[in-house]
N, C-alpha and C positions, 0 to 999 in steps of 0.2 A: 502495499499499500503505500502512495506516494502522496506527499499534502504539499499544493505551491501554495504559499501564504499570500503571494503577491497576486493570482490570479483566484485564490481562496477557491480552489477546485483540488478536491482528492479522488485519486484514481485506482483504482484496484483494477489488475492484471490478472484474469483467471486463466488464459491459456496464450501460447505463444503463437494461434493460428493468426493468419493473414485479417485484416478486416476488410470488409468489402463494402460494408452500411452501418448504417447507425439510425436508432431512432430515439426521440426526445421524449421523456415520460415526468412534463414538471420541470421540476432542479435534477434528474438524473438524465445522462445521457449513457445508453448503452449499445455497442459497439459489436456486429456480428460478424460470424464468417459466412462464407459462401454456402454452408450448411443449416446456417442459423442457430449456428451454437453462439451464446455470448462469450466475446473474449474479453470486453473491458470495459467497466462501469466507471464513469464519470459522475462525481456529486458536484452540484454546482454551488455556490454560497454553502460551503462545506463547513463552517464555522458556525452557523447555526443549525444545522444539524448535530455536530459535534455536541454543542451548548444545551438541547434537547436532552440528548443522551445522559449528559451531565445531571438535569433538573431529575431524569427517571431516578437515574441509580441514587442521588441523594436521597430520594423519597425512600428506598429500599424495595421499589418495585422492580427493578432490575435484576433479574435473577442469572440463571446460567443461558448462556445461549446455545441452542442446539444447531450442529450443522446439518443442512440438509440433504438427505439420501439421494445419489445420483440413480438416474434412473436407468 
C-alpha cells in the first residue's frame, strides 16, 4: 500500500497484471486487467477515509477484519 500525501491518494496493488481499463466508484478508482480482475485500487481523498477508520477504532467498533476468500 502506498500513500501519496501531496495528491492525498492511497494505492493498493492487488496483482502485477497489466491494466487495461478503470472504473470510478465515488472516491475509489479500480483498475482492471483484460480478464476483468481488479489490479489496482486507488482511494481519492484518502486522509478522510483514514480519519473515519480512526473514529470507528476509537469507539471500539472496529474488531478484526477478515480477509475475503478467493473465488
